[in-house]
N, C-alpha and C positions, 0 to 999 in steps of 0.2 A: 661428725662431718670432717671431710678431708678437703685439701686444697686441690683445685683443678686449674692448671695453667694452659694458656694457648701457646703452642710452640712457635708461633709467628710474632705476635705482638705482646706476649706475656701477660695477657689479660687474666685476671684471677676471679674464679667463682668457687663458692662452697657447694659441695655435693656429697651425697651419701656414698659410702664405699660399697663395692660389690663383694661377693663371697670370697674372691681371691685377694681383696684388699685394694684393687685399683679403683680410682674414682669413677663414679657413674657420670656419664656425659650429661651436662646441662641441656636444656631444650635448644634444639637447632644447632648444637655443636656436632662436629664430625670427628671420627677417628680414621686416619688414612696413613698407611705405611708406618704404623706404630707411633704416629704423631697425632696430637690433639689440636684441632682447629676451632677457633670461635666462629660464630656465624658471620661476623663482618669480614674476617680474613678469608673464610671459605667462599663466600659469594663473590669476593673480589677476584679470586683465582679460578673458580670453577663455575660452570653454568649447567643447569639441569635440562637435558634434552632426551627425546625419545626417537628411536628409529624403528621402522617396520620393514621387514624383508620377507619375500615369499619363500616358502619351504618347498623344496623339490624332492623328487623320488620318494613319495609317500607309499608305504606298504600297507596292505590290508590290516596287519596287526596294529600299526600305528594309528590307522583310522579308527579301529575299534576302541583302543585305549582313549583316544581323544574324545570320541563320542560319549563315552561314559563320564569323562571328566567334565565336558561341557554340560551334560545333563545335570550332573551334581551341582555345578556352580549356578546353573539356572534355577535349580530348586532352592538353593540357599538364598539367592537374590530375591525371588518372588515370595518366599516365606518371610524374609526380613521386611519386605514392603507391607505384607499383611499384618505383621506384628506391630509395625510403626503406626499403621492406620488404626489398629485396634486400641492402642494406647493414647492416640492423639485426641484432640478436642473436636467437637462439631460446632460450627458457627450457629449460634442461636441468640442473636441480639446483642452479642458482646461488642463493646466499642473498640476494643483493641485485641489483636491476636496474641495469645499468650506464648511464652517460650516453648520450644519443642520439648516433649518429655524425654527423660533420660532412660531410654529402653536398652537393656542389656541383651544384645542380639546373639551372643555366642552360643548359648544353649539352643536357641531357635535354629541356628545354622547347623549345629552338630546333629540335632534331631532330624533335620531335613536331608542331610547327606552325611551319614556316619563314615563313609569310606573316604571322604575328602580329608586332606591333611589339616591339622589345627591351624597352621599359619595361613593356609589358603582360605580357610573359613573366616579368619579375622580380616584378611585383606578384602574379601568380598563384602562382608557386613559393613566394614568401615566405608567403603566406596558407595555402597547403596544408601547408607544413612546420610552421607554427605550430600548425595544428589537429592535425596528426599527433602532434606532441610532447605536446599536451594529452591526447590519447586513447591515448597509448602504453602507459600503465599498464594500462588496461582491455583493450587489444587483445593485448599480448604477455604480460603477467604474470598477469592474472586470467582471461583468456579470456572476459570478459563482453561483449565487443563485437567486431564485425567491422571490418576496415579500411575506411576511408571510400571509397565509390564515388560518383562524381559523374555524375548523369544530366543536369544542367544547371549551367552556370556563367556568372555575369555577365561582361560585358566591362568590364575596368577601363580608365579613361581618366585619364592623368596630368594635373596641373593646367595645363600649358602646351598641352594638346591639346583643351581644351574652353573654351567661352565662353558667356555668358548675355546675351541681349539681347531687345529688343522688336522685333516685326515691324510692318509697316504696318497690320495689323488689330488690334493691341493684344495679341497673344498673347505669352507668354513662350516664347522659343525657346532650346533647348539645342543649340548647334553643337559637334559633336565631329569630330575627325579620325579617320575610319574607312575602311579599305580604300584608303588613299592619297588620300582626298578629304575635304573638309569637308562634313558632312551636317547638316541641320537637323531637329530633332525638336520639334514643338509640344507644350507641356505643358498639362495640364488646368487649367482656371481655374474649376472649380465651387467651391462653398462648402467642401467637404471638403479642398480643396488650398490654401486661402488661407494657412494657417500655414506650409506649405512654401514657397509663393511669397514670403512675407514674408522668409524667410531668403535666398532667391535675390536679392531686391531689395537686401538688405544687401551681398551680394557685388558686385552691379552698381554700387552707390554707393561701393564701396571701404571700407566699414566692417567687412567680414568678409573672411577669407582662405579661399579654396577649397583643399581638400586633394586630393580625388579625386572623379571621377564614375564611374558605372557604369550600364550598361544591362542589365536583367535581364528574364526572361520568367517570368510566373506564370500559373497557371490561373485563368481567369475564374470567378467564383462561379456555381455550377450553378443558382441560383435567381433570377438577376437578368435573365433573358430577353434576354441579349445574343446577337447573331448569331455573334460570334467566340468561339472557345474559349480563346484565349490573349490575354494582355494584356501590353504592354510597360511597364515601370516605369523611370523615371529616378531614380537615387539619387545625391545630392550630399552629400559629407562636407565640412564646413567648420568653421573656428573662428569662432564668433559672439561678439560683445561681450556681456559680462555686464551686466545691468541694475542699477539701484540696489538695494542691500540694504534690506530692509524694517526698520522700527524694531521689532526683536524684543526686547521687554523684559518679556514676560508669562509667563515660565516655559515648561517643556517641554509637548509634546503627547504623551501616553502612548497608544500603539497596541498592543493585545494581542489575540491570538486567544482564543476561548472555545469551550466545548463546546456551548453552546446557540445561538450566533450565529457568523457568520464572523469578525467583527472588532468589538471594542469600543474606543471612543476616549474618552479622558478629558482634561480640562483644568481647571486651578484656577479659571478664570473661568466655567465652566459649572455650572449647578445639577444637571444630570443627565448621565450618559454618553450618547454617541451610538453607535448600532449600525449596522453595515453587514450587511444580510442577503444571503444568497447561496443561497436555496432553488432558484432556477433553475439555478445552477451545479451543485448536487448532482444535479439532473435530467439535465443534460448528461453528467456523468461516468458515472452509472449507465446511461443510454441508450447512450452510446458504447461502454462495456465490453460491454453485451449485444449490440449490433449487430456488434462485431468477432467475438464468439463465434458468432453466427448466420452470418456470412459464411464462417467456416471450415467450418461444417457443410453448406453448400450444395453441390449436386452439379455446379455449373458447372466449367468448366475453370480451370486454375491462373492463366492470364493474365487471365481475366475477374475472378476473385476478387482478384487483385493490384491490378487497376485500381480496383475499387470500394473496396478497402482504403485505397488512397492518397487517393481522393476523400474518404472519410469522415474520415480522419486530418487532412487539410488543413482541412476544415471545422471539426473539433473544435479544432484548434490556433488557427485564426483567432478562434473564439469565446473561448477562454481568453485570448488576447492582448488582445482588446478589453476583456474584463472587468478584466484586470490594469491596463490603461491608465486605465480609468474609475475604478478604485479609487485609484490613485496621484493622479489629478487631483482626486478628492474630498478626499483627505487634504491635498493642497496648498492647496485653497480654504479648508479649515478652519484650516490653519496660518496663512494670510494673514489671515483674519478675526479670529483670536484673537491675532495678533502673537506667535506662539510662537517661542521662541529655539532650540528643539531638538525633534526628533522621536525619541522612544525607542520602538523597535520590539521586540516580543516575540512570536514565533510558536512557543513551546514547546508549546502545547496545539493539537493538530491533529486532534482528534476529529471536528470538524464536517465537515472536508474532508480525509480522510487522504491522498488522492492529488491533489496540486495542484502547480502550477508555483511553488513557494515561492521558489526562487532568482530567478526572473524578477520576482516581486512585490517582493522585497527590492531588486533593482537599480533598478526603476522608482521606488520610494520614495526611494532614495538620489539618483537623478537629480533628483527633485522638490526635495529639500533643497538640492542643489547649485545649482539654478536660483534658489531663494529666498535663498541665501546663509546658510542656517542649518545647524546641526550635525545629523548623523544618527548615532544610537547604536544598535547592536544589543545590546539588553539581555540577551536570552536566545533560544536557538534549540533546537529539537528536532533529531532526526536528519534528515539531508538525503537524500531518496529519489531515487535515480537514475531520472529520468523515462523513460529509454530501455530500461534493462535490468532494472528492478525490484529493484535492489540498494540497500543503504543504508550510510551511513557516519556516524559520530558526529563532530560538530564540536567 
């Protein structure tokens, strides 16, 4: 055993040496710029974030390589799910659900897609196993969900197999090792991608640490008049440096839901509360529910109705995601302007929007507080509605 010191706080841990004699990093410790960071110092200085940017100027050769990689990742994911189901238990009068079996999925993934790189196989199998364990209670014990089936799966790229640079025309280029060769993907540089490009520039400058990149395929919006039906997105996960914490000395920002408005926000420095209206969101929810009912009643074939159902659900999901992000951004601006030291969130009253992505909104507000360096407190919460299966549980 050798001594492993944190370069910031000089915390000491005993670890095994590597082949070259350097200490092996303890769990959750990081190595950055030839320095070793403990988990406490690292999380205080960096935050884990992911950015997704559209890929432009796709060639037929790149499309062919990506299709092969997507099919291989999908085969690995579905084969892993089948292996997990095969080794798992079947409920037959047991009083308590046993722990999940320790299934070694790497041989399963290699047999399903031998052409995929070993590290990509490990990434896919780990992600699939984690999602399966999270859904295991609903799938096996409650019978409220079906086992996950993957129609598309992104291609994971390890940190030593991708690079970010500028080309001669000023485009940001993501170079990845795919199909045994390095291939370049030009990233979109429109106004909507500038926030993601700023994070990539931090990685290029050595201020941030890249964790993983992935190339995924999404359906292009049906109303944006594009000639293509599919769009390639480049997702980069990285540790970004935290900014300076704001001078938060003016008390908490109280955020609560109400029966007459979607959200009411109060602060000691304001004369009147501020409301966030969501009348259009109510229209989305009612219209989406009615549309799904009409699709089921139509006389078209099953495949046609299934395709339209997916399109409508994707559009509705994107709308809700946009509204959640806009709401979290608005609360973040108000917290900055009022120099709030804390955001206290209460969504116990859900009469205004009974069916809504409350979990996603809560996570977005918590991320906004983490970016500002202020405290997030869940004051009270109502029952959490299962968005997929219509069931509920008490928190």
